[in-house]
N, C-alpha and C positions, 0 to 999 in steps of 0.2 A: 457141286457144293461149294460153298465159300468157306475160305481158310480161314481158319482163327489167327489173330494177330498175336505175334509173340508178346510176353509179357515181359516188362521190365524187371531184372535183378538188381539190388541195389549191393554195392561194395559191403563185404562185411566189417565188423569191427570187433575190435577187442582189445582189452589191455596189455600192454606191453611194457617190460621193464626198461628205466630210461637208460641203463647201460646197454642194451639193445639196439638203441637209435643212435644212426649216425648222421649229420648235416648232409645233404644230396647237391652236388654241384649243378644238379637241372634247376634248382631253383631261380626263376627269372630275376626276383627281386635283387639288385646290386646297390641301389641309393638309399641311403639313412630317410625316412620320413615318418611323420607322426608319433607317437609316443615314444619315447626312449625304450629301449631294452631294460634299463633300471627301473623304470615308472612301471614298464609290464611286469617287471619280475615283483615288485610290490604288489600290485594288483592282483596277480595270481597267488601270492601266499595270504592274500586277504580273504578272497573268495574261491581259490581254486581256480581250474583252467575250465573255462566257459565254452572253449571250441577244441573238437579234438584235431589230431595231427593225422595230417595226408600221407601215407608211407607205403611204401614198396620193398619187396623181400630182395635182400642182396644175393645173389646168385655167385657160383664160381664158374670157370671156365666151361665146367660140362653142363652147367642150366641147373643144377643142384643147389637148394635153399642153405646158404651157410648160417641160418639161426639169427640173422643181423636185418635189421631193417633201415632204408636211406629215406630222408623225411624231402621231398620237393616242396612241398605244400605247407607252409607253417615255419618257416625258419626262423621267424622271431619268436614264435612261442617257443621253439626248441630252445635258443638261444637264453632267453629268459627262465626256463626251467634249468639249464646248463649253470646259468648263475647262482641259483639257489641251493644246488649239488654242492657248488664249489663254495658256498656259504656254509655248506654243512647245515642247511634249513628242510633240505629234502634228500631222502634216501636216494643213493645210485641207483638201489634195484626197484625204486617206486613205479607201479605202474601207471602207464601213460595212456588214456585213450585214444586209441589210434582207428581210423579208416583204411582198411589195407586196400589198394588198387591191385588189381589181376589183370586189366585190359592189356594186350599187346597190342591192340591197333591206336591205342591213345598214349604218346609219348608222355614222359614224367613233364617235361618242360609244359607242354599243351595244358595240363593238370594244374601246374603253378601259376602259368598265364590265367587261365580260367577263374580260379579262385579268386585271385586279387581283382581282374578287370571287371566281374559280374558283381562284385560286392558293392552294394548300394551304402555310401556313408547316409547318416542320420541327416533330415531336413532340420537345419538351423532351428526353426521355430519347436520340431520335436525336441530337441536341447533343452531349450527355454523351459517349455512344460516340464521335460523331466527332472530338472531342476527345481522347478515349482511344486512340483508334486514330494520330492525329498524334503522341500522347506515343510511342506505341511506334515510330513511324518513325524516331523520334531528335530530333523537335523538342522545345526547352525550353518552360517556362511563358512565358518573355517573348517570344520567338518566336512562340508561337501567338497572344500576347494583341495583340502589334504587327501582324498578319496580318489579326486579325480585329477590332480597333481594340476591344479590351475592354481592362481592366487586367489584370494578373497574377494579383490575388485573385480574378477571378470565373474566370479559368483554371482556379486552385487549386480552387473549389468543383464545378465543373462536373465535374472529373476526381474530386473525392470523391464525389459521387454517383453518377457511374458505377462505382464501386468498392463498393458496396451490394451485399449477397446478391442473386445471380439473382432467387431467388425471388420477392424483395421488388420487385426492378426488374420483374418482369414484372405484378405485381400494380399497380404504377404504370403500366405500358404500357396496362393492362384499368380505368384508373380508380376501382382499388378502393383506391388508396393517395394520397392527397394530396400535394403537393408538401412541405408543410410535414413532414407524417409522415414523408417519406423524407429530408427533412435532419435531422430529429433521428436519426435510426439513422445518421448517418454519425459520431455520436461516439465510435466503437469498430468496429474494423476486423475483430472477429471475426463472422463470418459466422453460426455456429451460435448465438451469442448473440442476434444480431440476429433469426433466424427464431423463437428460443426465446423472444423477448418478443415477439413479434406474435402468435405462438400464445398466449400467456398473455393478451393483449387481444382476441384472437378473439371472446368473447362478450360483451366489453365494448362497448355503443353507443358509448359517448365513448371516441375513442382519440385523446385529445391529445398535441401534441408535446411538451410540458412532461412526461406521464407517461412517455413512450417515453425522454425523456433520464434521467430521475429513475431507472429503472429499468435501463440500459445501464450508467448510472455507479454504481449499487449497489456498494457494497465498496471501489469506488476511492477514493483520497485527492486532493483538491483541491489545484491547484497554490499555493493561499491559504494551505493548513495549514501551521503552525508546521513541522512535521516537513519538508513539504516546502521552505518556504524554506529551514530549516536546510541541507539537504542541497544543495538547488540542481538546477534540471533538469539543467546539464551532468553534472554529479558522478554524478546518477542515470541518466541515458542511458549513460553511459560504464561502469556498470556492469551494462550489460545490462538496464535498464528501459525501457518502452515507457509513453509519455504519449499519451493520445488527445487532440484536441483540436476544439472545435465551431468550423468555419468561418461560420458562420451566424449567432453569437450570441456577446455578448463572454461567455469562460471563464474569465478570470481564470487563464491560463495552461493551463489545461486540468486533466485529471486524472491522477494516477500511477498506472497500473494494477495494480501491485505491491506490494501494503502489505505482505506479510512481507520483500520487497527493501528496502523503505524504511526499515520499522524496523530491520533489521539494519545498514544503512548508520547511520542514527541511532545506534543502539547503539556502533558502533566509532566512531564520531565523537565522543559523549559520554565514552566510554572513555578515547580519545587527550586529552580538555581534563580529564576528573578527575585523569588521571596528571600533567599538566603542573600541577594544581593541587596534589596531593601532595606532589610535588617541593619546595613550600615548606615542608613539614615536618609536614603535619597527621598527626591520629591517623587519621580516618576521613574518609572522602569518601563522601556520598550523591548520587549521580548519578539524575536520572529526566527525562523529557520535561515533565512538571511535577508541583509536589507540592500535597496539598490546603491550603487556607486552615486557617491554625493549625499548621503542621507543625514549628515551632519553639516550640510551647508545652511546657512542662515543662524546655526547655533555658536555660542562662544565656548569655545574650551577653556576649562577652569586651569590656572597655573598650579602644578603638583609641587610638592616640596618632597625633599628626598625621606623614603621611610626606613634610611639606614640611620643607626644611634652612630654615635661616635666611635663605640668600640668596636661595631658592625664594619665602620671605615676603615678601621685599623687593620681588622681580620680582610678585609677585600683586599686591600694593598700590600698586606704580606703572603697573602696567597699569590697575587698578580707577581711581585717578583720572585717567588720561590719557581713558579711556572716558567717562567723567562730564564731564571738561572738553570733548570733541568735542562731546556730546550739546547741552552748555550752549550751544556755540557757534553750531550750527547748529539750536537749537528754532526760530527762527522761519523758516527756511528752508523753501520750497515743497519743493525737492528738492536733496537731498545732492550735493555735489561728487565725482566719480568716485576721487578722492583721498581724500578722506574717507570715502568708502562703503566703499572697498577695505581703507582702515587700520582702521575698525571692525569689518569682515570677521575681519583678522587677528589683533585683540584678542579679539575672541569666542572664536575657534579657541583662543589661548593659554590663557585662563582656563578653558575647558572640559578642555582637557587636564591644567591644574593641579588643577582640583576634582575629576576622575576617576580621582585616583591611589589605587590600593588603600591602606587603612589599615595601619597597622602594628601589631602585637600584640608582645606580651612571648614570646620564643623557650620559655621555660619554660610561657606559657598555649598555645601552639601545640601543643605535643607532646602536649597533653592533649586538645585540643579539634579539632573537625571543620569541613566547610563544605559546602555544598550546591551540586550543579551542578545547572542547568536550562536550559530554555529559556522567553524571552518569549512573549508573543503575534505578535510580528513573526518569530519563530524565529531570535531573535539569543541568544546565549549569556548565560545569568545565573547569576552565581556570588554566594554569600552565606556569607562569612568569619566565622569566630570562635564556633561553639556547642559547649556542654560541655554533653555529658550527665550526669545525677546520679551515675552510678555513675562517672565519671571524676572527679571531683570530689578534690582534694588533700585529705588526711586533716590534721584540725586537731592542730597540734603541741601536745603537753602542757607545761604551764609548766615554764621550767626551776628547779632547786632554787635558793634565793636563795644567794648569794654566788657561785656558779657560772656567772654571765652571759657571764664572759670564755670558758669552755669551752664554752659550749652548741654544740652540733651543727647546722649549717644543716640546712633541710629538704631531703630529695633532690627532684631536679627529675627529670623524665623524660628518658631518653636521646636527643634529636632525632635524632643522627646515627644511630642504631640502628634506631630504630623504624621499620618498614615499615607505610605507611597502609592500613586497610583499605578496599578501595573496592567499594561495591555499586552494580550500576545495574539500577534499576527493582526493586529489592528483593533483588536475587540477587548474591552475593558473584564478584568478580571472582578469576579464576586469582591474580594478581598480588597479590591483597589477603587472601590465604587467609592462617592462622596459621602458624609456623612447623611443619614437618612433623616435627621432632624431639622438639616438645613432646607428653610421656606424656597430657599431659590431656585425655581425650574431652569434645570439645565437641557443642553440639546438632547435629543434621543440619541442612544448609543447606535453606532454604525452599523452592528450587526443587526439590532431591531430593524433601523431604517431599510435594512436589504431585504430582510424578510419580509416585513409589511410592505413594501412595494412588488415584490415578489407576487404575494397575493394578489395585489392592484393591477399588476402586470397580466396576470393569469385572466384574471377578470374581464380584463380589457381587450384581451386577445379572444376571449369568448364572445363579448360584445361585439366586436369589429367582424369576428367571424359569422355573426348572424345578421349583418346589415352589409349587403353589398355595396348600396348607393355609397356609404361612408367610405368603404374599403375603397372604391374607387377615386373617392375625392382623395382619400389619404395618399395613396399611389402616385395621382396626378401631381399632389403637392410636391412629392418626395423627387419625382422626377425633374418636376420644374425646376426645383432648388438645384439639381445635379446639373442642369443644362444650364441656367442661366445666373447662377450665383455659387460658382465652383466650389469653393470653399467653407460654403455655410454647411452648419448641422444642427440647423435649425426644425429637425424632424427626429422622432421618437421610433419611425421605420427604419428598418435594415434590409433595404431590398435588394441586396445582392444574393438574396436566396439562402441567406443565413438564419439558421434556427439557434439563436443563442441560448446556451444552457443557464441555469440560476448558478451564480457563484456560491451560495451557500447550499446545504440540502435541509431544505424547511420542512420543518414536521409536518405531515399529514395534509403536505400539497396535493398529492394524486388524489387523495379522497374528497377533495373538496367538489361542490356541485359542477364549478367551471370545468376542472379537470376531464370529468367524467363525461360533461356535455361535449367537450372536444372529442375526446377521444371515440365517442359514439357517432360523430358527426367526420368524423375522419374514418372511420371503418366504411360507413355507408357510401363514401364518396369514392371510396378505396376499391368497392365491389362495381363501381360505372366503369372504370378505368382497364385497359386491357394489361396483361402481364407482361407484354413485350412492349420496351419501352418505343421501339421503331413503328409500332403502330398508335401511340398516344395522338401523334397528330391528327391522323385521319377520323381517330375519336374525336377527337373535342370538334372538328366539322360538323360532325353528327349531331352537336350538343344544342337545343334552343337556348335562347337567351338568358331563361331563369336558370337554368342547369351551369352556364358558364358562367354566370354571376356568383351563384353559390360555390361553385370550386374557387374562383378568383377571389373571393371573401375569404376562403377558409385558408388559401395559402397565403395571402397577405396578413393574414391575422399572425402566422407563425411568426412575422418579421418583426413585430412590435419588441420593444425592450424598453420598459419602463421603471426597470430597477433601480435603485437607488445606487449612483456610485459616485465616492467622495471626490473623484477626481475628473469627473465627468458629468455635469449637472447643467444648468443653463437653461437654455431654448429647447433643448431636449425634453426637458421636464415640463416645460412650459406648453411645449406641442401635445405632450401626453394628457396633460388638463385639458387641453382645447379639446383634443379627441374624446376623451371620459365623457365632456359636456354634450357632445352631439350624438352621443349614443346613449345619454342619460345612462351612465354607468352607477348602478347602486350595489353597493360592498355589502349592504346589511343583505337584500336580495341574493346576492351572490355566496353568502352562508357563511361571513365572517361575523366572529361576537367577541367582544372583549372577555379574554378568563384570563386565570391565573398565568397558563402557558402561553399564551398567545401575546399577552401585554402587560397586564396588571403586575405580574410578578418580576418583570422585567425593567419596570421605572422606578424612580424615588417616590417618597410619600406624598411629595406637594404633586406630582403629576398624577397621583391615582384620587387625590382629593380634587384636582382640578376635572378630572373625567367624572367622579359622580356628581361634581357641582354642575358640570355642564349637562348630563344627562338626566341627574334625577333635582337637582337645586341645591339649595345652600343647607337646608336642614338635614338631610341625609348627609352633606358631607361633613358637619359639624357634628353628626351624630358618630361616625366612625374615626374623629381624626384624632383621639386620644391611643389607639391601637397600633401595636407592633404591625411591623410592615406586614409580616405573613398572614397575621388575620385581616388587617385593612383588606388586602389584595382580595382575599377569598371574601370577605364580605362587600367588597365592590364589585366582584362577580355576580353575586347575588343581586346586589341591588341595581345593577344595569342589564341584566339579563332582560331581555324583549325591551329594551328603550330604545333601539337604535342610534346609539351613539357609535362614532367611530372616531378615532384616533386622526390627527390632521393629516398624514402621507396617506390615508385612505379616502379622504374627501373629495370629492370634486368641486368648482367654485360654487356651485347651486346648494352645496348640503350646508346645513346647519344643525348645530347641536339638538337635539330634540329634548326639548325642556317644556313641561306642564306648568301652566300658569298657577300660583299658589292659589288654594279653595280654602284655606284656612283649615286644612284637617292637619291629624297628628301625621308626622311622618313616621315611615315603616320602622317597628321597632326591632332591635337588636337580639338576635339570640340571648339566653339568660346568662350563657356562660362567658359571653364578651362586654357586658353591661359592667361589670366590676372594675374599680381601680386596679391597674395592674399594680401600682405601689401600696394598695391597701388590702392585707392578708383578710380583713374582716369582710370584704366585700361592698364596704359602703362605695357607694359613686361618688363620681364627681358633681359639684353644684352645676344644675342648668344653665346653660350659657344664655347672655343676654341676647333677647329677640332682635335686638337691631346689630348684633355685633359682626362684622364683616374681615373675612380673613384678609390680610394684605398678601397680593403676589405679586412677586418682582417680576419687572420687566424681562421677557428673554433676550 
């Protein structure tokens, strides 16, 4: 018959008055560690005792119980209770939950050791999540910190760690991610980005925390950047921007996560500062985040007169003398008296204010000169006034005839009261700084517009060359021959160093064009034919027939084309782009570009709009809208040019000509009724019909 196993009998527990307990010398804990006795006492006072004491009965020499109990396990809890009793916050006879050990086979020292060594502390992740739960229950950082005797900064750190992607927290729980690595991931709240960076480092045996931080903050702008200092964190966040912070390392204020928003805020604030400077009467204002070294080269600096009045000069001299006298008086003193130190500070501030007064210039010089507005390294506004461009220099006045000096005509001065300053931000003219729209002179197209138009053309050219292997081969052969036989030649628009140049500006709607969609589709189709392992690419290409190689070659070559307008890099590069466009019969109309208010007509002057309508539709339609304001003129021009195939010059190839039907004697297309009224006549009377033979003079560019 099988003998039944003996059942385990647990030690009994009961409440024992505190004054019946004494600390045992069998407790193995000798070194202080963990939460202090004071903090533990405060915790017991708040939530009472969470864990019973382990006690043994005290016996006399004959082995009889004395009614006292010693505490071999739980000594820190005993001392915390003892502290509360001494503070009279706990009664001396308060019942204390105790587990009474009666085993004679196991010593008190063994119990004490087992209680401390078998206790498993919380995994740090459990701590982080517990703090997060308390936050969700409505407790603030300060309250949580006070209840667990840590600083609010530690609470915020643990909450930040708990907010990392669940996928990464799972790896940390399995010890596949170190705490340093987890802390590095907290610099961003974007879980997808966190996981993407970890996947990128998955095959790297060295996943250092600094690498993770660098990859997560790539593209963001440090708060120490002059642009961020110029705007300020408060204004940036008020505009909807997000700032990521590193709670575990010095981050100099964090990272501004939306560079586009920051740049827009900087541009707007620079434009406002430029408008303020322009109100002084300058002919032009050039504003940018910073200018290259030597940006004033070739410009004449205006001589300035003192901005101080005679009275201010006297004040400046008096303050300087007082400052020198105070310094001499206390030259031997080890420490300046408070009154003297305060007075020296006041004098320094007053002298600095007088010294930093803006220079004064002659009003006639101001009307032909300009100023630069930028940011210094600390993010403060920097204004450089008084520079004259060579083309704005006053013409030398011819010598007056002898004997007629009294009747000599004074040289004409620019009318500063009428002139409107031309303001450019980052090289692009601002709307307020455009020339008078009634000026019939056709000015060069704005730099930004030229860049956008040629970006469209570059994309279409890439698409056309990418679909024409023979031309692509010829283009690359041409570029290679230039590099071989004409070492320093730049007469090609191909960048055959396998570079894929991005466009300098974000062109609205560029990704939605037919050219972009065709390139994307072709890229996806070719990508499916190639192996995932780059080491197998060569072997795969050797199996391609001529057509497949040619298609892949043309597609790769097309990405190296750069025919975007760059004011500093034109010449033969753009000529070669034109030649390439002719060979592939580039048709920007077929590529989907149309003249609209947004793409062109609303961005140029009225003479340019009229020129476009005249080229595309004829003189009669141009005369029909010439009396309109610019906004209405641009809208009507868009309607008239729809389907005409008209292109601005930067989008034409050498064989393109403005599409214009021969006059057939029919009446021109009528304008809507609300645009036919004379804008200066409230009765709605229209202007007299222009003479049929009248032709508008267009100034040569």
